[in-house]
Backbone bond lengths (Angstrom), bond angles and torsions (degrees), N, CA, C in turn:
res aa  C-N    CA-C-N  psi(-1)  N-CA   C-N-CA  omega(-1)  CA-C   N-CA-C  phi
1 M - - - 1.454 - - 1.529 111.86 -
2 L 1.298 116.15 15.74 1.457 121.08 176.28 1.527 111.16 -63.39
3 Y 1.338 116.71 -26.15 1.455 120.79 -176.70 1.527 112.88 -71.37
4 R 1.305 117.70 -28.07 1.463 120.46 -176.53 1.535 111.89 -60.04
5 P 1.361 119.38 -49.81 1.479 118.05 177.85 1.525 112.72 -63.65
6 L 1.343 116.48 -36.48 1.455 119.67 178.63 1.525 110.62 -65.01
7 F 1.339 116.73 -43.81 1.460 120.99 177.51 1.530 110.18 -60.59
8 G 1.319 117.42 -43.57 1.459 121.51 179.29 1.522 111.81 -61.11
9 A 1.314 115.93 -41.24 1.465 119.88 179.15 1.523 111.00 -65.93
10 L 1.335 116.83 -44.09 1.464 120.26 178.60 1.521 111.82 -63.96
11 L 1.324 116.58 -40.55 1.453 120.55 177.86 1.530 110.36 -63.26
12 G 1.317 116.64 -41.88 1.466 120.58 178.68 1.518 112.01 -62.20
13 V 1.313 116.84 -43.43 1.462 120.83 178.67 1.529 109.87 -63.30
14 T 1.328 117.04 -43.17 1.464 121.01 179.43 1.515 111.32 -62.16
15 L 1.318 116.74 -45.96 1.461 120.23 -179.33 1.518 112.13 -66.09
16 F 1.318 116.42 -31.25 1.464 120.72 178.19 1.528 110.85 -76.84
17 A 1.337 116.74 -42.32 1.462 121.13 -173.59 1.524 113.22 -78.28
18 A 1.317 117.92 -31.69 1.472 120.67 -175.34 1.524 112.98 -57.36
19 P 1.346 119.96 -46.43 1.471 118.29 178.53 1.531 112.65 -63.58
20 L 1.326 116.81 -35.06 1.460 119.69 178.10 1.525 110.32 -65.35
21 L 1.325 115.94 -42.79 1.458 120.16 178.80 1.525 110.36 -65.99
22 A 1.321 117.27 -38.59 1.466 120.68 178.79 1.523 110.64 -60.01
23 N 1.318 117.32 -43.23 1.465 120.61 178.22 1.524 110.82 -65.06
24 E 1.322 115.80 -38.72 1.460 120.74 179.52 1.524 111.19 -64.20
25 L 1.324 116.85 -33.27 1.464 121.58 -176.66 1.528 113.36 -89.35
26 A 1.318 117.84 4.93 1.465 120.56 177.03 1.525 110.66 -68.25
27 S 1.317 116.23 -20.98 1.458 121.43 178.11 1.525 107.87 -143.41
28 V 1.320 116.48 114.35 1.461 122.21 -179.66 1.529 108.09 -130.68
29 P 1.321 116.88 159.88 1.466 118.15 178.22 1.532 111.33 -62.65
30 P 1.313 117.08 142.97 1.475 119.45 176.00 1.527 110.07 -67.79
31 I 1.312 116.44 165.11 1.463 121.70 177.57 1.524 108.84 -59.40
32 A 1.327 116.00 126.12 1.462 120.73 -176.88 1.524 112.33 -108.40
33 N 1.317 117.08 0.16 1.455 121.46 -179.52 1.527 109.11 -105.22
34 A 1.323 116.37 119.67 1.469 120.68 -175.41 1.531 112.37 -61.77
35 A 1.316 117.78 -40.03 1.469 120.39 179.81 1.524 110.66 -65.32
36 A 1.320 117.24 -41.86 1.478 120.76 178.60 1.519 110.03 -63.32
37 K 1.304 116.07 -45.09 1.468 120.04 -179.41 1.529 110.53 -61.10
38 K 1.323 116.58 -45.46 1.469 121.08 -177.77 1.530 111.57 -68.35
39 E 1.311 117.49 -52.52 1.467 121.20 -172.43 1.528 112.53 -72.36
40 C 1.312 117.68 -45.16 1.469 120.17 -177.43 1.524 111.56 -69.36
41 S 1.320 116.11 -39.11 1.466 118.53 -177.65 1.526 112.66 -78.16
42 A 1.322 118.02 -2.47 1.462 120.13 175.62 1.528 110.71 -66.59
43 C 1.337 116.79 -25.75 1.480 120.55 -178.53 1.529 113.75 -119.30
44 H 1.305 117.23 -28.89 1.465 121.96 -178.67 1.521 107.84 -155.51
45 M 1.305 116.20 172.98 1.456 119.21 175.86 1.523 108.83 -57.52
46 A 1.308 117.27 137.42 1.466 120.67 175.32 1.526 107.46 -75.86
47 F 1.316 115.50 107.70 1.464 120.45 -176.69 1.521 110.68 -75.66
48 Q 1.307 116.07 142.89 1.450 121.03 177.78 1.535 109.23 -68.75
49 P 1.339 116.21 141.32 1.465 119.98 -175.57 1.532 114.34 -63.95
50 Q 1.312 118.24 -19.75 1.461 121.07 -178.06 1.525 112.83 -66.58
51 F 1.314 118.35 -13.81 1.461 121.23 -175.75 1.517 114.28 -77.28
52 L 1.331 117.82 -17.30 1.465 121.03 178.84 1.522 109.87 -133.57
53 S 1.322 115.84 162.35 1.461 121.61 178.02 1.527 110.65 -76.94
54 A 1.314 116.21 163.47 1.461 121.24 176.88 1.529 110.41 -59.70
55 T 1.321 116.85 -38.85 1.465 120.90 178.49 1.523 110.96 -61.40
56 A 1.314 116.97 -42.99 1.464 120.75 179.51 1.521 110.78 -65.93
57 W 1.329 117.83 -44.78 1.469 119.59 179.59 1.527 110.55 -62.53
58 T 1.319 117.76 -40.88 1.466 120.99 178.06 1.525 110.46 -59.40
59 A 1.317 117.02 -43.32 1.469 121.01 178.82 1.527 111.00 -64.44
60 I 1.315 117.32 -39.77 1.467 121.09 179.68 1.528 110.73 -64.18
61 F 1.319 117.21 -44.83 1.462 120.42 -177.21 1.529 112.80 -77.68
62 K 1.310 117.58 -12.37 1.467 121.95 -179.53 1.530 111.74 -65.73
63 D 1.339 117.08 -34.54 1.464 120.05 -176.10 1.529 110.64 -136.66
64 L 1.311 116.86 70.14 1.463 120.44 -179.92 1.529 112.66 -70.14
65 S 1.316 117.51 -14.57 1.466 118.92 177.02 1.531 110.56 -70.86
66 N 1.319 116.91 -16.39 1.463 122.37 175.12 1.531 107.97 -130.70
67 H 1.312 115.54 64.90 1.464 122.59 -176.68 1.530 108.58 -89.22
68 F 1.332 115.56 89.83 1.464 122.13 -177.81 1.527 110.71 53.40
69 G 1.332 115.54 42.53 1.453 120.89 176.54 1.515 115.28 92.57
70 D 1.321 117.75 -5.61 1.461 121.65 179.33 1.529 110.27 -117.02
71 N 1.312 116.42 157.92 1.452 121.39 175.53 1.521 108.11 -92.56
72 A 1.314 116.14 109.24 1.465 121.96 179.79 1.528 110.37 -115.42
73 S 1.327 116.01 30.20 1.459 120.91 -177.40 1.526 111.54 -56.00
74 L 1.317 114.11 146.11 1.467 122.10 179.06 1.522 108.77 -134.27
75 P 1.321 117.97 157.64 1.466 119.16 171.02 1.533 109.25 -56.91
76 D 1.326 116.23 145.84 1.467 120.66 -174.11 1.527 113.53 -53.08
77 A 1.319 117.27 -43.30 1.471 120.01 -177.77 1.526 111.14 -64.86
78 T 1.322 116.72 -40.27 1.470 120.93 179.12 1.522 110.50 -68.18
79 R 1.328 116.39 -45.10 1.467 120.60 178.41 1.518 110.35 -58.65
80 K 1.331 116.99 -45.50 1.467 120.68 -178.87 1.524 111.02 -63.44
81 E 1.315 117.26 -43.08 1.471 120.80 178.89 1.529 111.05 -59.33
82 I 1.331 116.17 -46.41 1.467 120.40 -178.43 1.523 110.62 -69.31
83 E 1.325 116.37 -44.05 1.472 119.52 178.69 1.526 110.90 -60.25
84 D 1.313 117.07 -45.13 1.480 120.85 178.87 1.532 110.62 -58.88
85 Y 1.318 116.72 -41.03 1.467 120.68 178.49 1.535 110.69 -63.06
86 Y 1.336 116.87 -48.24 1.464 120.62 -179.01 1.522 112.01 -64.68
87 V 1.313 117.65 -43.22 1.470 120.84 -179.57 1.527 110.47 -65.98
88 A 1.320 117.65 -42.48 1.470 121.31 -179.48 1.526 112.58 -65.34
89 N 1.332 117.40 -26.17 1.462 121.57 -176.37 1.526 112.70 -113.09
90 A 1.325 116.38 15.05 1.462 121.38 -176.43 1.522 112.23 -63.43
91 G 1.315 114.01 160.31 1.458 120.97 179.05 1.518 112.03 -101.61
92 R 1.329 114.40 -156.11 1.461 121.08 -175.73 1.517 111.82 -109.03
93 G 1.302 118.63 29.47 1.458 121.57 -177.76 1.519 112.75 -62.19
94 Q 1.312 115.38 170.05 1.456 121.60 177.63 1.516 108.55 -69.69
95 T 1.334 116.59 122.80 1.455 121.45 -169.63 1.520 114.31 -68.23
96 G 1.304 120.11 -29.25 1.455 121.55 -177.44 1.516 114.15 -81.35
97 L 1.312 117.46 -6.64 1.463 121.43 -176.96 1.518 109.83 -107.94
98 L 1.335 115.95 123.42 1.459 119.77 -177.09 1.522 113.22 -95.46
99 R 1.306 117.64 -13.87 1.471 120.47 178.73 1.526 109.42 -97.51
100 I 1.311 116.16 130.63 1.460 120.54 177.39 1.522 109.52 -58.20
101 S 1.323 116.87 -38.87 1.466 121.15 -177.91 1.522 113.87 -69.49
102 Q 1.334 118.62 -2.98 1.459 122.22 175.34 1.524 112.46 -101.93
103 Q 1.308 116.61 -8.15 1.463 120.80 -179.32 1.535 109.77 -68.45
104 S 1.312 117.32 141.49 1.472 120.82 -176.25 1.527 111.75 -59.56
105 W 1.334 118.84 -38.46 1.468 120.72 179.53 1.530 110.20 -63.87
106 Y 1.341 117.73 -37.65 1.461 121.52 178.83 1.530 109.55 -65.47
107 L 1.319 116.21 -46.32 1.468 120.86 -178.94 1.526 110.98 -60.99
108 I 1.316 117.05 -39.46 1.467 120.79 178.77 1.525 110.27 -66.56
109 Q 1.330 116.72 -45.06 1.465 120.14 -178.73 1.531 112.51 -65.46
110 H 1.323 117.46 -27.74 1.460 121.54 -174.43 1.528 113.09 -111.26
111 R 1.320 117.53 15.59 1.473 120.53 -175.65 1.528 113.05 -63.71
112 E 1.309 118.26 -23.29 1.462 120.42 -179.20 1.530 112.46 -98.53
113 V 1.319 116.63 1.82 1.460 120.62 177.25 1.525 107.05 -85.37
114 G 1.285 116.61 120.90 1.458 120.63 -178.03 1.517 113.30 -77.26
115 Q 1.321 115.71 162.52 1.462 121.25 179.03 1.530 111.45 -61.03
116 A 1.334 116.60 -32.18 1.463 119.86 179.30 1.532 110.64 -62.63
117 K 1.319 116.97 -39.10 1.470 121.11 179.19 1.529 110.01 -65.53
118 F 1.349 116.32 -45.07 1.460 118.91 178.36 1.525 110.47 -63.61
119 A 1.320 117.63 -39.03 1.466 121.34 178.24 1.528 110.36 -63.37
120 A 1.309 117.32 -38.12 1.463 121.64 -178.64 1.531 111.92 -66.45
121 V 1.324 116.75 -32.64 1.468 119.69 -179.89 1.532 111.76 -93.29
122 K 1.328 116.31 3.22 1.470 125.01 173.38 1.525 115.24 77.97
123 S 1.326 118.62 -25.42 1.460 119.67 -175.47 1.521 110.35 -164.50
124 K 1.319 115.92 146.53 1.465 120.16 173.82 1.524 110.68 -68.53
125 A 1.310 116.68 -14.66 1.460 121.26 178.62 1.525 112.83 -86.03
126 N 1.317 117.36 -2.48 1.461 121.93 -179.66 1.528 109.46 -90.71
127 C 1.298 116.55 64.15 1.465 122.13 -175.15 1.530 112.21 -58.80
128 N 1.326 116.74 -37.49 1.468 120.69 -176.91 1.521 113.29 -62.66
129 A 1.326 117.63 -18.88 1.469 119.85 -179.73 1.524 111.00 -63.12
130 C 1.313 117.35 -35.77 1.477 121.30 -179.40 1.528 112.04 -110.06
131 H 1.319 116.33 -34.06 1.466 121.92 -178.83 1.530 107.00 -105.11
132 K 1.306 116.61 90.62 1.467 122.13 -171.23 1.525 114.03 -61.73
133 T 1.322 117.45 -20.66 1.463 120.68 179.97 1.531 111.60 -112.44
134 A 1.332 116.77 25.61 1.464 121.32 -178.48 1.524 112.05 -60.28
135 D 1.322 117.19 -39.32 1.457 119.65 -179.56 1.529 112.07 -64.68
136 Q 1.314 117.02 -18.41 1.467 122.13 176.09 1.533 111.70 -93.89
137 G 1.340 116.38 1.44 1.458 120.67 179.18 1.524 113.97 87.85
138 Q 1.319 117.64 10.06 1.464 121.90 -178.60 1.524 109.25 -107.12
139 Y 1.326 116.19 113.44 1.465 121.14 -176.32 1.521 113.01 -112.98
140 E 1.297 117.22 3.77 1.467 119.67 176.90 1.519 107.89 -75.74
141 N 1.316 116.17 135.65 1.483 119.49 179.26 1.503 111.20 -86.54
C-alpha cells in the first residue's frame, strides 16, 4: 500500500498545478511556422504547441495516417519540419494524453461549459467558436 500515499501526492500536485497551467495558457504565442499553420489549419484550427508535451506531439506526428481517425499524411520533409517545430515549442501537458481536450488544465477551464454548448460548436477542437482570437494565441474571453 506504499502506492496510495504516492498517488495522493501526485493527485494533489496535479490538482494544484492544473489551474496555474490553465492561466498560463490563456495567452500563448501564435503559430510561427508557415507549414504548420497551412497544413494543420487545412482541417482544424492549428493548435499552439504549448498545449501538449513534446512526448505527446511526437506520438501524434508518428502516425498521421491515423490522425484521430483521419488520414493527415504529409510528405516526410513537411511532417518533419512541423513536428520539429511542435516538439521544440511544446508545453508541459500530461504526456500520456494526446487530445488537448483531455488535459487537466483544459477540463478545469471548461468545467462550466455544458455539453449543449460543445454540441452547438460541433467539436471541442473548434476553439475559435468561443475564443475569437484563438488563432492568435489569445484564449481569454
